[in-house]
N, C-alpha and C positions, 0 to 999 in steps of 0.2 A: 237537515234540510238545506244549508240552506249549503256548504260543503259537498254534498252531491252534486246540487247544480252548477256549482264551482267545477268539479271534477268532470262533468257531464262535456259542461264547456271547453275545460280544459282538450280533455279526450276529441273534440270537434275539430278545436281548431288543427292540434297534431294532424287528426287522417283528413283532413281539407289540407292543409297545406302539405303533405304528402301528396296526394292527390295528385295535387295543382302542380307539386317539381316533376312528377315521374310525365306527368301528361305535357309538361314545357319541355322537359328532355325529351321525346319523342317527336314534341312535334319540333323541335330543333337542329334534333338528327339529318333529317336528309337536308337542310342547309350545309352541313360541315362537312358531308358525305360529296355534294357538290363541290364544293370550294376544296376539299381534298382532291379529288380529282380533276377540277380545271388545273390548280394548280401543280398539278405532276405529270399531266399531260401538254401542259403548256408553256414546257424547259423548250423546246425548240421556236419559241418564239421569244422567249427573253434572250436566248444566245444571238436571233438575229439583230433584236435590238440593240445585243453587246456589241456588235462590230457595229454600228452606227454611230456608239458615243465618239467624241472626238476627246474627252474626256477620261484620265486614266483613275481620276478619286469619283467621279461622276459612276464611271461602269461597273469600278469593287462596292460601293452604295449600290447599284441596283441588284448585282449580282444577289451581294447580302443579307440586302430586303427581300428576297424573291426565296432567297434560301429559308432565311427566319420564318414567311409565311406558312411556306410552303409545308414543313417539317413541323410548325404549330399547328397547322390545324388537323393533321395526323396524327398527331399526339392528344388534341383536344376530343378527337372525333372516337383515337381511340377509349381516351376516359373516361364520357358519357355514355360509351356503349356498353360500359361494367355494368349497365343497367341490366343491360338481358341476362347476367349471369346470378339474378337475384331471385331464387326459387317460387317465392311471394308474387310480389309483381310477377313472373313468367306467366303461375296460374292464373292470378285475377287479374291480370287488365289483357286487352287486347294488342300482342307485340307480334312481329311479323318472326315466324315458327324459325326461319334461318338465321334470324338477327347475332344470334352467338357465332354462328360458323364466319357470318360478315366480318365478326369483332376478329374473332381468330386469322383470321385473312387480313386484318389491318394490322394484329401482330406478327407476321408473317415480312409482310414489306416494310413494317420497321426494322425487324432483324436483320435481313439485307441490306438496308442503308446501314443497320450501323455494324455491321460486318465486314460489308467490303463498298468499293468506293464509286458510287450509285451514278456520281456526275463522270467518272471516267471512265467507267466500264460499262461497254453497249451489251452486255449479257446480263451484268447485273441492276441495269435500270431498265431491260426487259423482262426480268424476272421480277421484281417490283412491282411496275406494270400489270402484270397477269395476276400477281394474288388482289392487288387493287382492283383491277377490273372484274376479276373474280369475288371478293367481299361486295361490288359494290351492285351485282348482278344480284346474287344471292339477297341482298338486303331492299334491293330496289323489286325487284321481283315479289317477295313477299306483301311486302309495305301497299303496291298498287294497286298488285290484282288480288290481293284477302283482305289487309286490315281496311282499307280506302273503299273497297269495291263490295260496301254490303250493301248500297241500294242497288245491285246487278245485280239482278236474278238469274242470267246466264251465267254469272261468275260464284255462283253460292258455292258451288260442291269444290271448287279451287279453294273460294274462302274459308272453306269450316278444316280443309287439310290442311291451311299454311298461316293457321290463326290457334298461337297459341291459348286461348282459350276455350277454343273448339277441339283442339287436340292435346290435352294437358298433357299427356303421360310420354307423346313422341317429344313436345316440344318439352319438357324436362330430362328426356334422355340426350334429348341435342343440347340440352344446354350443360349438363353434368360431362358427356365426350367435349365438348370443346373444351368446357374450363379444364381438365387433362391435359390437353394439346396448348392451352396456356400454359400450363406448371409446368408443361416438359419445353416450351420457346425460351422462357422467362428463365429456367432454369439455365440450362444453356448458354443465352445470355447472360447470365452472373460466372457461370466458370469461364467462359469467355471473356469476361473483364477482367477478371481476376486472374487467370493467367496471362493475359495483355498489363497489367501492373505489376505484376512480380518479374516480365521480361525488361519493361522499362527499367523498373528500379537496379535489376542487376547490370543491365547494360552502363548506367549513369557512374555504379560504384567501380565499372571495369572504364571506365575517360576519366572519371577523378583522378588529379594525383597522390604516391603514397602520402605526400604531410600534410594535405588538403584530408586524405581519409584520417588520418593521426590526431590532427586539430579539433577533429568534428567528436570523437572520439572522446577524448578530454573535455573536451565542451563537455560533450551529453555525460 
Protein backbone atom coordinates (compact mmCIF):
# COMPACT_ATOMS: atom_id res chain seq x y z
CA UNK A 1 0.00 0.00 0.00
CA UNK A 2 2.84 2.36 0.86
CA UNK A 3 4.59 1.95 -2.52
CA UNK A 4 1.31 2.79 -4.28
CA UNK A 5 0.96 5.97 -2.22
CA UNK A 6 4.57 6.94 -2.93
CA UNK A 7 4.07 6.32 -6.65
CA UNK A 8 0.89 8.39 -6.67
CA UNK A 9 2.60 11.26 -4.86
CA UNK A 10 5.57 11.11 -7.26
CA UNK A 11 3.30 11.13 -10.31
CA UNK A 12 1.30 14.03 -8.89
CA UNK A 13 4.48 16.02 -8.27
CA UNK A 14 5.77 15.32 -11.77
CA UNK A 15 2.50 16.25 -13.43
CA UNK A 16 2.06 19.31 -11.27
CA UNK A 17 5.64 20.41 -11.96
CA UNK A 18 5.23 19.98 -15.70
CA UNK A 19 1.97 21.93 -15.69
CA UNK A 20 3.57 24.69 -13.63
CA UNK A 21 6.54 24.86 -16.02
CA UNK A 22 4.29 25.07 -19.08
CA UNK A 23 2.14 27.75 -17.47
CA UNK A 24 5.25 29.74 -16.50
CA UNK A 25 6.68 29.60 -20.03
CA UNK A 26 3.38 30.62 -21.60
CA UNK A 27 3.01 33.49 -19.12
CA UNK A 28 6.60 34.70 -19.68
CA UNK A 29 6.62 34.50 -23.48
CA UNK A 30 4.72 37.82 -23.98
CA UNK A 31 7.47 39.56 -21.99
CA UNK A 32 10.16 38.03 -24.19
CA UNK A 33 8.27 38.89 -27.37
CA UNK A 34 7.96 42.50 -26.21
CA UNK A 35 11.65 42.69 -25.32
CA UNK A 36 12.62 41.22 -28.69
CA UNK A 37 10.54 43.78 -30.58
CA UNK A 38 11.71 46.69 -28.44
CA UNK A 39 15.38 45.83 -28.82
CA UNK A 40 15.11 45.24 -32.56
CA UNK A 41 13.06 48.33 -33.32
CA UNK A 42 15.16 50.43 -30.94
CA UNK A 43 18.20 50.25 -33.24
CA UNK A 44 17.81 53.91 -34.48
CA UNK A 45 17.79 55.14 -30.88
CA UNK A 46 20.96 53.15 -30.13
CA UNK A 47 22.69 54.59 -33.20
CA UNK A 48 21.73 58.16 -32.20
CA UNK A 49 23.13 57.50 -28.75
CA UNK A 50 26.37 56.17 -30.23
CA UNK A 51 26.91 59.41 -32.17
CA UNK A 52 26.81 61.34 -28.89
CA UNK A 53 29.44 59.20 -27.22
CA UNK A 54 32.76 61.04 -27.14
CA UNK A 55 34.67 58.03 -25.81
CA UNK A 56 35.38 55.31 -28.36
CA UNK A 57 35.54 52.56 -25.74
CA UNK A 58 32.19 53.61 -24.28
CA UNK A 59 30.58 53.54 -27.73
CA UNK A 60 31.96 50.07 -28.43
CA UNK A 61 30.73 48.73 -25.09
CA UNK A 62 27.29 50.28 -25.62
CA UNK A 63 27.00 48.80 -29.15
CA UNK A 64 28.22 45.32 -28.18
CA UNK A 65 25.92 45.25 -25.15
CA UNK A 66 22.97 46.16 -27.34
CA UNK A 67 23.81 43.46 -29.90
CA UNK A 68 24.19 40.80 -27.21
CA UNK A 69 20.90 41.69 -25.50
CA UNK A 70 18.98 41.93 -28.80
CA UNK A 71 20.17 38.59 -30.20
CA UNK A 72 19.97 36.84 -26.82
CA UNK A 73 16.33 37.90 -26.44
CA UNK A 74 15.57 36.58 -29.93
CA UNK A 75 17.26 33.24 -29.27
CA UNK A 76 15.61 32.81 -25.87
CA UNK A 77 12.17 33.64 -27.27
CA UNK A 78 12.57 31.05 -30.02
CA UNK A 79 13.89 28.44 -27.57
CA UNK A 80 10.91 28.85 -25.24
CA UNK A 81 8.51 28.99 -28.20
CA UNK A 82 9.49 25.38 -28.91
CA UNK A 83 6.74 24.43 -26.46
CA UNK A 84 4.26 25.14 -29.26
CA UNK A 85 5.66 22.11 -31.13
CA UNK A 86 4.68 19.60 -28.42
CA UNK A 87 1.53 17.81 -29.67
CA UNK A 88 0.24 16.80 -26.22
CA UNK A 89 0.64 20.33 -24.86
CA UNK A 90 -1.02 21.83 -27.94
CA UNK A 91 -4.06 19.57 -27.56
CA UNK A 92 -4.40 19.70 -23.76
CA UNK A 93 -3.39 23.30 -22.94
CA UNK A 94 -4.92 26.56 -24.13
CA UNK A 95 -2.28 27.87 -26.54
CA UNK A 96 -2.57 30.49 -29.28
CA UNK A 97 -3.32 28.42 -32.36
CA UNK A 98 -0.86 30.51 -34.40
CA UNK A 99 1.97 30.09 -31.87
CA UNK A 100 3.95 27.67 -34.10
CA UNK A 101 3.71 30.11 -37.02
CA UNK A 102 5.03 32.88 -34.77
CA UNK A 103 7.96 30.65 -33.77
CA UNK A 104 8.65 29.97 -37.46
CA UNK A 105 8.75 33.71 -38.13
CA UNK A 106 11.25 34.06 -35.29
CA UNK A 107 13.48 31.44 -36.90
CA UNK A 108 13.21 33.17 -40.28
CA UNK A 109 14.30 36.46 -38.69
CA UNK A 110 17.19 34.64 -37.04
CA UNK A 111 18.11 33.07 -40.39
CA UNK A 112 18.25 36.53 -41.98
CA UNK A 113 20.53 37.72 -39.18
CA UNK A 114 22.82 34.72 -39.60
CA UNK A 115 23.03 34.87 -43.39
CA UNK A 116 23.16 38.64 -44.01
CA UNK A 117 24.60 41.75 -42.38
CA UNK A 118 21.40 43.10 -40.85
CA UNK A 119 23.13 46.06 -39.17
CA UNK A 120 24.78 47.20 -42.43
CA UNK A 121 22.20 46.18 -45.05
CA UNK A 122 18.93 48.16 -44.99
CA UNK A 123 17.06 45.55 -47.05
CA UNK A 124 18.13 42.75 -44.69
CA UNK A 125 17.08 44.83 -41.66
CA UNK A 126 13.67 45.47 -43.19
CA UNK A 127 13.25 41.77 -44.00
CA UNK A 128 14.11 40.72 -40.44
CA UNK A 129 11.76 43.40 -39.12
CA UNK A 130 8.95 42.13 -41.35
CA UNK A 131 9.38 38.58 -40.02
CA UNK A 132 9.42 39.77 -36.41
CA UNK A 133 6.36 41.99 -36.81
CA UNK A 134 4.48 39.17 -38.59
CA UNK A 135 5.38 36.72 -35.83
CA UNK A 136 4.38 39.15 -33.09
CA UNK A 137 1.05 39.82 -34.82
CA UNK A 138 0.33 36.09 -35.09
CA UNK A 139 1.25 35.54 -31.45
CA UNK A 140 -0.33 38.58 -29.79
CA UNK A 141 -3.50 38.44 -31.89
CA UNK A 142 -4.42 34.92 -30.87
CA UNK A 143 -3.17 35.36 -27.30
CA UNK A 144 -5.01 38.60 -26.49
CA UNK A 145 -8.26 38.06 -28.38
CA UNK A 146 -8.61 34.29 -27.92
CA UNK A 147 -6.69 32.73 -25.01
CA UNK A 148 -6.92 35.73 -22.66
CA UNK A 149 -10.44 36.82 -23.70
CA UNK A 150 -12.54 33.92 -22.43
CA UNK A 151 -14.47 36.30 -20.15
CA UNK A 152 -15.59 38.40 -23.13
CA UNK A 153 -18.73 36.86 -24.69
CA UNK A 154 -18.52 38.93 -27.89
CA UNK A 155 -15.12 37.29 -28.62
CA UNK A 156 -16.35 33.74 -28.02
CA UNK A 157 -16.29 32.83 -31.70
CA UNK A 158 -12.80 34.20 -32.22
CA UNK A 159 -11.61 32.45 -29.07
CA UNK A 160 -13.01 29.11 -30.17
CA UNK A 161 -11.32 29.44 -33.55
CA UNK A 162 -7.87 30.57 -32.35
CA UNK A 163 -7.43 28.54 -29.15
CA UNK A 164 -5.68 25.18 -29.53
CA UNK A 165 -7.92 23.28 -27.09
CA UNK A 166 -11.10 24.50 -28.83
CA UNK A 167 -9.83 23.62 -32.30
CA UNK A 168 -7.32 20.77 -31.80
CA UNK A 169 -7.36 19.38 -35.35
CA UNK A 170 -6.48 22.70 -36.97
CA UNK A 171 -3.95 23.40 -34.21
CA UNK A 172 -2.16 20.13 -34.89
CA UNK A 173 -2.11 20.78 -38.65
CA UNK A 174 -0.63 24.24 -38.09
CA UNK A 175 1.92 22.78 -35.69
CA UNK A 176 3.09 20.04 -38.10
CA UNK A 177 3.28 22.41 -41.07
CA UNK A 178 5.24 24.92 -39.00
CA UNK A 179 7.54 22.15 -37.82
CA UNK A 180 8.25 21.22 -41.45
CA UNK A 181 9.08 24.87 -42.13
CA UNK A 182 11.41 24.94 -39.12
CA UNK A 183 13.16 21.79 -40.37
CA UNK A 184 13.64 23.31 -43.84
CA UNK A 185 15.05 26.57 -42.49
CA UNK A 186 17.33 24.73 -40.05
CA UNK A 187 18.56 22.45 -42.86
CA UNK A 188 19.27 25.45 -45.09
CA UNK A 189 21.20 27.14 -42.27
CA UNK A 190 23.22 23.96 -41.66
CA UNK A 191 24.17 23.61 -45.34
CA UNK A 192 25.11 27.29 -45.55
CA UNK A 193 27.22 27.06 -42.40
CA UNK A 194 28.96 23.94 -43.72
CA UNK A 195 29.73 25.61 -47.05
CA UNK A 196 31.06 28.74 -45.33
CA UNK A 197 33.29 26.64 -43.07
CA UNK A 198 34.63 24.72 -46.09
CA UNK A 199 35.40 27.92 -48.02
CA UNK A 200 37.09 29.46 -44.98
CA UNK A 201 39.34 26.43 -44.49
CA UNK A 202 40.23 26.38 -48.21
CA UNK A 203 41.06 30.10 -48.13
CA UNK A 204 43.32 29.63 -45.12
CA UNK A 205 45.18 26.80 -46.84
CA UNK A 206 45.75 29.02 -49.87
CA UNK A 207 47.10 31.87 -47.74
CA UNK A 208 49.36 29.63 -45.61
CA UNK A 209 52.93 29.42 -47.01
CA UNK A 210 54.04 26.00 -48.40
CA UNK A 211 56.74 25.65 -45.73
CA UNK A 212 54.17 26.12 -42.99
CA UNK A 213 51.88 23.58 -44.66
CA UNK A 214 54.73 21.02 -44.81
CA UNK A 215 55.61 21.57 -41.15
CA UNK A 216 51.95 21.22 -40.18
CA UNK A 217 51.70 17.98 -42.16
CA UNK A 218 54.86 16.59 -40.47
CA UNK A 219 53.53 17.47 -37.01
CA UNK A 220 50.14 15.90 -37.75
